[in-house]
VEXMISE-721735 format. One record per residue (C-alpha): residue number from 1; residue in one letter; x negated, y negated, z negated. Coordinates in steps of 0.2 Angstrom, whole numbers, plus 5000, padded with zeros to 4 digits. Example, Ala and Ser with C-alpha at 12.3 -4.5 7.8 and 13.67 -1.06 7.14 Angstrom:
   num   residuo     px     py     pz
     1         A   4938   5022   4961
     2         S   4932   5005   4964
// end
This chain:
   num   residuo     px     py     pz
     1         M   5116   4935   5052
     2         S   5113   4917   5044
     3         D   5112   4924   5026
     4         I   5096   4933   5029
     5         N   5087   4917   5026
     6         E   5095   4917   5007
     7         M   5090   4934   5005
     8         N   5071   4930   5009
     9         V   5061   4938   4996
    10         G   5044   4935   5003
    11         S   5032   4948   5013
    12         R   5040   4966   5009
    13         W   5040   4982   5019
    14         Y   5056   4986   5029
    15         V   5062   5001   5038
    16         A   5068   5001   5055
    17         H   5077   5015   5063
    18         T   5073   5020   5081
    19         Y   5079   5032   5093
    20         S   5070   5048   5091
    21         G   5054   5048   5101
    22         Y   5054   5030   5103
    23         E   5044   5025   5088
    24         N   5028   5022   5097
    25         K   5036   5011   5109
    26         V   5044   5001   5096
    27         K   5028   4998   5087
    28         A   5019   4993   5102
    29         N   5034   4982   5110
    30         L   5034   4973   5093
    31         E   5016   4970   5092
    32         K   5017   4963   5109
    33         I   5031   4952   5104
    34         V   5022   4945   5087
    35         E   5008   4941   5098
    36         N   5018   4934   5112
    37         R   5030   4922   5101
    38         Q   5016   4918   5088
    39         L   5025   4927   5074
    40         T   5010   4932   5065
    41         H   5017   4921   5050
    42         L   5032   4932   5048
    43         I   5028   4950   5054
    44         F   5011   4956   5047
    45         D   5010   4974   5050
    46         V   5019   4989   5059
    47         R   5016   5006   5054
    48         I   5022   5025   5059
    49         P   5018   5036   5044
    50         I   5011   5052   5050
    51         E   5000   5067   5044
    52         T   4986   5076   5052
    53         V   4990   5096   5053
    54         I   4978   5110   5059
    55         E   4987   5122   5070
    56         K   4979   5139   5071
    57         N   4983   5150   5086
    58         G   4971   5165   5084
    59         D   4954   5159   5084
    60         K   4957   5141   5090
    61         E   4961   5126   5079
    62         K   4969   5110   5085
    63         E   4972   5095   5076
    64         V   4991   5088   5077
    65         E   4997   5073   5071
    66         N   5017   5074   5065
    67         K   5028   5060   5061
    68         I   5032   5061   5043
    69         F   5049   5050   5046
    70         P   5054   5054   5064
    71         G   5065   5039   5070
    72         Y   5058   5027   5059
    73         V   5045   5012   5059
    74         L   5040   5003   5044
    75         I   5038   4985   5045
    76         K   5029   4972   5033
    77         M   5037   4955   5036
    78         I   5045   4940   5029
    79         M   5064   4942   5033
    80         T   5071   4927   5042
    81         D   5083   4925   5057
    82         E   5069   4924   5069
    83         S   5059   4941   5063
    84         W   5076   4951   5061
    85         H   5081   4946   5079
    86         A   5063   4950   5086
    87         V   5064   4967   5078
    88         R   5082   4970   5080
    89         N   5082   4967   5099
    90         I   5068   4979   5104
    91         T   5074   4991   5115
    92         G   5074   5009   5104
    93         V   5079   5000   5088
    94         T   5097   5004   5081
    95         G   5094   4994   5065
    96         F   5088   4991   5049
    97         V   5090   5003   5034
    98         G   5101   4996   5022
    99         P   5120   4994   5017
   100         G   5129   4987   5033
   101         S   5119   4974   5042
   102         R   5109   4969   5026
   103         P   5090   4975   5028
   104         T   5085   4983   5010
   105         P   5066   4981   5008
   106         L   5055   4996   5000
   107         S   5053   4994   4982
   108         D   5035   4993   4975
   109         Q   5036   5011   4968
   110         E   5041   5018   4986
   111         V   5028   5008   4994
   112         E   5016   5015   4983
   113         N   5023   5033   4984
   114         L   5023   5032   5004
   115         N   5004   5026   5002
   116         I   5005   5014   5017
   117         E   4997   5001   5008
   118         E   4980   5001   5000
   119         K   4977   4991   4984
   120         K   4961   4982   4985
   121         I   4953   4982   4968
   122         Q   4939   4970   4963
   123         L   4930   4974   4946
   124         S   4922   4960   4936
   125         Y   4909   4973   4930
   126         A   4897   4987   4937
   127         A   4887   5001   4929
   128         G   4875   4994   4916
   129         D   4886   4979   4911
   130         N   4892   4975   4893
   131         V   4910   4978   4891
   132         I   4922   4978   4878
   133         V   4938   4990   4875
   134         C   4954   4980   4875
   135         A   4968   4994   4872
   136         G   4968   5011   4864
   137         L   4960   5021   4852
   138         F   4943   5013   4855
   139         E   4949   4996   4855
   140         G   4937   4983   4851
   141         Y   4922   4994   4852
   142         E   4908   4986   4864
   143         G   4899   4999   4876
   144         V   4888   4999   4892
   145         V   4897   5004   4908
   146         Q   4889   5021   4914
   147         A   4900   5026   4929
   148         I   4916   5021   4938
   149         S   4926   5034   4948
   150         D   4927   5034   4966
   151         D   4946   5029   4966
   152         L   4943   5014   4954
   153         K   4955   5022   4941
   154         K   4942   5027   4927
   155         V   4927   5019   4920
   156         T   4915   5030   4908
   157         I   4906   5019   4895
   158         L   4894   5023   4881
   159         V   4901   5018   4864
   160         K   4891   5017   4849
   161         K   4898   5027   4835
   162         G   4887   5026   4820
   163         R   4870   5030   4826
   164         R   4874   5039   4842
   165         D   4881   5033   4859
   166         M   4896   5042   4863
   167         P   4903   5043   4881
   168         V   4921   5039   4884
   169         E   4931   5039   4899
   170         L   4945   5025   4900
   171         E   4957   5018   4912
   172         I   4950   5003   4921
   173         E   4963   4991   4915
   174         K   4957   4995   4896
   175         V   4940   4988   4898
   176         K   4934   4970   4901
   177         L   4918   4962   4904
   178         V   4909   4955   4888
   179         S   4907   4936   4892
   180         K   4889   4931   4892
   181         K   4883   4918   4879
// end
């Protein structure tokens, strides 16, 4: 398996196939191995995608956690011989998802669709700041930030259009802070 070091593409999400029902044991054992062998520089996160469902039985409600992908564990790691062997030799792991014995990392789009990694967005502006629109219909216009959506995807700014202020909702990427002089 020495060609694994050559295919190293940095920290990525990989999918390990497990025996059905062994997902939690694999996760616990892998976390223990990472701690004991000091592999925190290679293996960063282990997840079992679950969804919480409310089951109703007459007038009784019960929250139940269902595995979205039974038999699979998601692992964020740097693929090296050492990390490959650490995961592959855990009881209950049958291998990695990928052609033959070559693990294939999840694409950025797949990671985004699975919603397993939260992107932390840090904005350079807040409500009340002067900004300039850098793309779209209002490109070049300046305005004042009125509101920022809770999901940090949209921003509402007041743009001066003639004698009036007009509220405009734009994507976060289309607005930047006006540099202070």
